[in-house]
N, C-alpha and C positions, 0 to 999 in steps of 0.2 A: 792789785790789777785795779784801774778805772772802771768803773759801771760799762762805758760804751765797749770795749775790748770782752768784758765779763758776755756781756749783751750777745755781742758779732759770734765769741768763739762758740758760745750757749746755741747759738743757731745754727753754728756748723756741724755740733753733736748730737742736735734733731734731728737734722738731715739725713747728716749719715747712718743715726739708727735707721730712722725710715727707710733709708735707701736698703740696708743688710736686709729689709724686706717687702722689696721693690717685685723681685722677680713673680709674687702670687698674683699681682695684676696680670699675667696672663693664666695661671693654674684653671679658670675657669669654676664650673658647680663641680661639687666632690660629693659622695656621699649623702649622707643625709639632707643635702642641702636643695637637692630633686623634688626629697618629700616633703620639703615646706615649702618649694614652688609647685606643687603639686597642689596642695595643702590653698594655699594665694591663688592660684587659679579655678578652684573651688573643681576639681579633677578627681578627688581620692572618693572612695564609697562614703558613703552617711555613716556608715556605722565606725569608722574610722574617728576614737578620740580626739585626734587633731583638730584644732582652731586656729581663726589667723590672729587672735589675741593671746594664743598659746603654744606656740610650735615644737613646745618640746614633750607636751605630756603624750608620751605615747600607750596610755592606756596598761587592760590587762588584755591579759590572751583572748578572753571573749572578745573582744571588740575587733582583734582580728579573723577569728574564725568566723563570725558574723560575716565579712567581707569577702569571702575563699572563691566566689563567683569571680572578682576581677586582679585579688591579688592571694595568689597562692598563700596558704602561711605555710612556715616551717616546722615539718612534721613534729621533729621535736621538742615544739616547743611548750614549757612546762605547764602544765593547767592552770596553775597559780600565779605562772609571772607575771609581772609588770613594772613599767619601766615609766615614774610618772615626778619631772620635771616641774618646777615653777616657774614662770618667765619670763613677763608677760613683759615687761620693758626691752629687755630683746628682742622679742618677737615683735614688739610695735617697731623699733627697726629695721628689722626683716622686713616686714611689710612695709615701711614708708620706702625704705628702697625700690620694694618691686611696683608701688604705685609710680618712681619718678623712672625707673631704666625697664620694669620690663623683666624679661629674659636674659639682658646685655649684661655675663656676670662680671664684667669689670667694672661698674658703677658700684655694686656691692663691695669690692676689694677695694676701689678708690676711698668708698665710707669708712675700712676697717681701716684703710691705712693711715686716713685723716685723725680719727679715734686714736689710733697709737701714738701720733705724733702729739696728743694731748695729753696722754700718759706720759711723755718724757717729757715735756714741758711742766707739768704735776710736779712729777717726783722732783723735777730740779729746785722747781719753789718752796718744797714742805722740804728737802733737804736744808737750803738756808734760813726756813722757819722755827729749822731745826739746832740750826746753832754751826753748822756746817763755811766754815768761811767758802769764798767765792771759788779760789783753785780748787780744792776737796772737791767740793759739789762738783764740777765741771768731770771731775776724774769719776767721781760715783756715777754720774748719768753716763759715762762714754761706758766706763764698767758692766750698767747694767743695762744698757741695749747688746752688751756682745752676752750677755750670760742668761739672758730671763726667759728662754726657752720661747719667746714668743712666733718664733715660724706657726704653730698649729693655731695657737689664738689666732692672729692675723691673715693669716693664709689659709684656713678655712672657715667661709663665711655661717657656718653655723657654730663653731667653735667664738662667736666672739662674742659670745658671752664674759669668757674671759674677759679680757680687753675693758668690755665695758664696769663690769662689777670692780675692775684694777684701779680703772679710774676714778668710779664713785668714792671706793674706799680711801684714796689718797687726797679726793677732795676734803672726804667727811676730817681726815685728822690733821689737813691742813687750815678747814676753818677753829678746829679745834685749839689749836697752836697756836695761831697766829692774828687770829679776830681776838677782843678785847672787849666786845659790847655785850649787852644783856643776851642777844641773840645769838652768841655763838654758840650754845646749846644745842637750840632747838635746829639752827638750821645743819650743823653737823648730824645732829638723829634724822634728820630728815634726808641728809645725801646718805645716812645708813640705810634709810629705807629703799631708797634707789637704788642702791647695790644690791640689795634684798631679791629685788623685782628684777636684774640683771640676773640674778646666780647665787645657788642655794649658800655657797661657800662666802657670799656677801656676808655673811653674817659675821664674818671676823673685824668690817669695819662697826661693829657695836663694841665688840670686846678691845678694838683696837683705840677707840676713844676712850673705854675706861680706863687702859693704859696708862695712858698720858693724862689723865686725871688722877689715876691713884698717883701718881709719879708726883704731877701736879699738887695736889694733895699734903703729900706727906713731906714736900721742900716747902710746905706754905706752914704746918705746925699746926697751932690747933685754932687759930684766928678764923675770923668767918670765912675769909675766901677758902681755905684748906679746908672747911667742911661743907659747904658749898660744893667743891672739886667733887669730893669723896662722894657724897650727896648723887649729885649726877653722873658719876662714874657705876654707883647701884642701881640708877635708872638706865642708863645703858646694857648693864648686865641682862638686868630682869628682862628686859624689852629682846634681846638677843636667846634670856631663855623660853620667855613667851614666843618669840618664832617657831621654837625646835620643836615644841611641848604641838604649837598648832598641826604643825607638818607632819608627824608624828601619828594624833590622835585621826587628823585626816582621813589618812591614808596615802601619804604621797611619801615616795621615796623608789627602793626597787623591790623584786624580788629576781635579780640574775646572777649568775655567777660569774661574771664579767666585774658587777659592780658588787658593793659593800657596803649599805645601809648603817650607820653607825647603830643604833638603836635595837636594830637586829640579828646584825655578822658582825660583833665589836672585835673578835679574835682574826678574822681576815681584816678588817679596817688596819687593827694596830699588825697586823702583816705588813700590809702594805706603806705605814706611817713608818717602817723598820727600814721599808726599803729605802724611801724618801730620804730616811733620815743619816742614811750611807752613803748610797748611791745617787741620791740626789742633791745632797752637799758635796759630793765630788765635780759632780755633772755645773753647780757653781762656781767652782775653781777652779776647771778643767773642761777643755770641747770632749770629753767622755759623755754622751748619749745614752740615757737610761733606755731608748728607746730599742740599742744595739737586743735586747732580753728576746722582742719579738724575733729577729731579722734571723739571731741567734740561741736558741732556747738553752743552750750551756753557759752561757754568759752570765746569768743571773746570779748566781752565787759568789761568781770573782769581782760581779759589778761593787756588788755588797761588799764585800769583805776587802776591797782595793777603796771602797770609800771612810771604812773602819781607820783601817792601815793608814791612808795619806789625808784624807779631809778632816778627820778630828786632829790629829798634830796640828795640824794646820791653824785650823778653825780656832784650837784654844790656842797658838800662841801668836797670832791675829788678835784676841781677847786678849791676851797679857797685857800687850800694848798700845789696845784702844780702848779699854774699859774706865780710863779714866775720865773720859771725854763726855760732859752732860749727858749728849744723846746717846751712846753707848750702850746704856741701859735697854732704855725702848727700840733702839734699834735690831736688839739682839731678841729681845720680845715678839718685833713684827716679824721677824724671820722666821721664830719658832711658831708665833699664832697663824701663819699664813699655811708654814706645811702644816699645823695639826687639822686642817679640814679638808684634807685633800688626799684622806686615805678611801675615799668612797668608789674611787677609780684605777684600773693600773697603775705603777707609776708610773710615770711620763716625764719628759722633758714639758709639754705644755702645763704643766700642772704646776710647773716654777714660777708661772708669769711674776705675781705678786711679792712672793718669797723672796725673790731675787734682789729684790729693794732694798733688803736689811742687808744683807752679807754682800753686795754692792758698795754700799756705803760702810759698810765696818772696814773691805777692802781696803777703799778707797784711804780713810782716816788715817790705814797700819800703812801704806805708802806713804802719802806725803810725810809722816812722821818721822819715818826712816828716810826719805831721801831729801826730804829741806832742814834738814839740821833744827830742828825744834826744839827749846830747851829742854821740854823733858827727855830727847830722845838724842843729843848732843854727844853720848859718849856711845852709840849703839854700835855693837858688834858688828864685824863682818859677816857673821849667817843671818844678822836681823834685816843690812842691807841686801847680801844676797837673794833672802823671801823675799824683798820687798822688787827687785827686778825681776825678780824670777814670775810674781802675778802680774806685771805689769803686762810681761811678753804672754807667758801661759792666760791669764785669765781678760788679758785685756786683748792683746793682736791676736790671739791665735782664735781665741774662743769667737772672735770677731769674725774673722774667717769664715769659720766654724757655721755661726749663725746665715752667713751669706751660703755655703753650701746648702745648711737643713731647708733655706727656704729654696734654693733650688731645685733640691732633692721633690719637695712636696711637691712644687709643682711639676716634675718629671714624673711620680706619681700619679698625678690626677689625672695628666694630658693621655700615658699610656694606658689606665684602664680605661678610659673616657673612648681610647681607639680599641682597644682590644672589646669591649661592649659593642661596639657600634659595626666591628669585624664580625661578631655572632651570626653563623648562620643556620638559620631556621629551616633553610628548604623550600617548598613552593607556595604556593596559598592553594587554599583548598573551599573557600567560601565560606568559611565558617575558621571560629578561635582556634587556634595549635593550640594543645597542652606540650610545653617542652620540657623535658627532663635533665636536670643537668647531674651527671655520673659522676665529674671530677672535675677538674681545672689547673692552670696549671701554679696558680696561686690564691690560698683561703678567702682576698681579698674580693677576686670577680665576683665567685657566685652572691659573695654580701651584699656587693650595690649592686649587681646587674639587674632587676625590677627595677626598681628608682631611677637608674642611670637609663637604660632603654626608652621608659616613658616617657623620661626627660626631653632625652634627644631627639628621638623618631617620633617619638608621638603614638606609634601604635598600639593599640588595648586591643587586635586579634590572636595577640601572645600572652600565651598565662606563663612564666617560669616554678618550673617545683625544681627545689634542692635535696640533693639525694645527700652530701655532703657538701664542706665548704674546706677541701682538701685536695691533695696529690697522691692519694690511698689509689695503690693498685686493687683493682674489683675483679672476682672470677664471678661471671652473670649467666644462671644458670636459667635455663626457660622449664619450667614442670608441665603448663599448659596455656591456653588460646590466652589467656591475663595473667598468666600467674609465675612470677621470677623469684629469684633467690640472690640477692647479691652479697659476696663475700669480699672483705680486705684484705688484701695481701701483706699489707702494712702497719700503722697503726689502727686500734679500735676505733670505732667510727666515734663523735662527738668528743673528742680529745683535744679538737683544734681551741687556740683563744676565741677566737671571731666564734667558733660552735658554739662556745659558753656562754652568749651571750644571750640565748634562749634558755638554757635550761635555769631553773632556781635556785638550783643545790648541787653538792658535790654525787649525792646520791646516782648512779647511771639507770636506765633500764633496764628492768630484770627478763631472763628469758620468757616469753611469754607473754608480755607486754605487746598490750593494741595500741595503734595510733591511726588515726582515723583523719584525711584529706579529702578535698571536693575531686581529687581523682584518683585514689588509692586507698587500701587501709595495709596498712604494715603495722609487720608482726616479727619481733625477735627472737631469733633463732639459737642464737649461740650469743654466748656471752662472755666475758674476761671481769675481772673483777675493776679495770681500769676501764671499760667501756661495751659498746656493743660488736661482735665479729660477726654475725651473721644476721641477714634481714632480709626478710621473702613477704612481696609486694603484689598484692591482688589489684590489679588495675579496675577501672572500671567499664571495661573495654577491651579488643583483641591489641595485644602491641603491636599487631601489624596493620593498624586501623591510621587513615591518613594525616588523618588529624591529632595523630601521636608520635610527638617526635623526642628522640634519645641524644643528648649531646653530648660529648668528649673532645680535647684538645685534639688538635691536630700536632703536626712538628713545629709550626710556627706559633704555637700555644690559644689559635685562633678554636673560638667552639664551633663542631660542625656535627652533623647529625651521623648516627651511627644505627645500624639496621643491629635490630632485637636479632639473638638466637634462634634459631629452629627449637620446636618443641624436644628435649630432652640431650641438649646441645651445651655445650661451656663455653661461651665469649671471654677470652683474656683481654683487660684492660691494664696494661703496663702502668707502672707510677709514672705522670708525666714529666718532663725536665723542666724545671725552672726557667723561664725565661730571661725574667726581669731580675738581678740581684739586688735592688731595689726593693722588692717586696719580701712580705714571710714567707 
């Protein structure tokens, strides 16, 4: 293939890869995006820890309790809760978009798409630098665009950190592989630091640079070049270890049951990796989303089992036929290292963006070897060729269609949630701030994003939402006196939903008699099971019939509307609402 044809095909593949993510242009802001916009517009309370130069440091529970006059804290938030990430360069990227586009979300999405195009270009350049011939490199980039789970990193503005960290990591490794000047190591390490500034998992840049240098040093023997490569590898690994040590000593990381900081909860971290190492590998081979775990909780075990029974044997089969290639050990190392740092969050497609580069390249080597009739595979068996064509269809065509579908789905979810928030009715105005208590919702994501989306879209600060639960649980609501009521779940115990786990710092559930205090009410756990609270007793700071106190529950369409508190001594039953959207958990 001549250079001109190579460039034309490469351009087409990059444009096609970007096109798969283009539906995100119409998704608008989503979730944390609104919080970041409030920070950049200087609308957050003074006690809020978020700053324009670090939009990912959510601080500790005490920070948000102090801001209760404006933002009602989630009542079950653990006293030692914290979510503290250090991502100044990603924050700077979003701040720059804000200074240019203001509240026009399409501009932010355009920036994310542009950075994604950079990632695809860097991927192609790195593959060529690693020694893949032109046709194989083109196949690898096409597979990468189809399987990398970029829908959330590209489509969700707040998740741009993954795109930027992946770009910086690829650039760092490209420098150390391709450059031959004396500046290649300092330049590569500087780009590793850039990756760290985008996202904590950018620490893989140091490890991958070190991996390449170790392989280079081993192949160079005991000469001066080999010793220099091994020394530089040691420096790179030392910088990675120092960074992790500083994070731990400085108190960054999380204390949230949704996340798992490796030096605090190694077992949960490893459990997440076990899912990524099975269901995640299956997702890199076929359009079987890990995120089905949220929509259909019972599928988690089946996804992991399918990964072990399908992805592992196929992966070993591919490795057996590609390991002779000089780049294969590094590509396998890239895959494993990139997965190993993603155990902090619940397993999801969005965690695979960097790892997919290694798997796509190995699969491309396999496909090219089986179908091109290379010397090493001249007598390839029928099974091997069938496997290659199957991977072309499943990992290429079907996964590409799945990527487009997931991008459309994310856009639909974002728009649906925004419409649902804007449809929320809190009743008439009273001349003073209204406290609106959300008793239940048609899906757990609505209460999770309600406050930030409401403030971001309406600008109304005369309503303060308080969330009783994030779920569809049916309720029995009994009023004891003018200011006191009991609420009992007729479904799952409280606090068992995945979104509710964000505000818990550990597995221990509140015990009977435990008391929680918010600016609006004092809550006591009256009845509990091993898996969570069953009955809650709430004492409000004013009458349940006060004109500035509203209780919200979904109507038949899923819209949150006011419901009347029961009279003293009477129980009102709120049945579990029907799920409105099949796309939401």
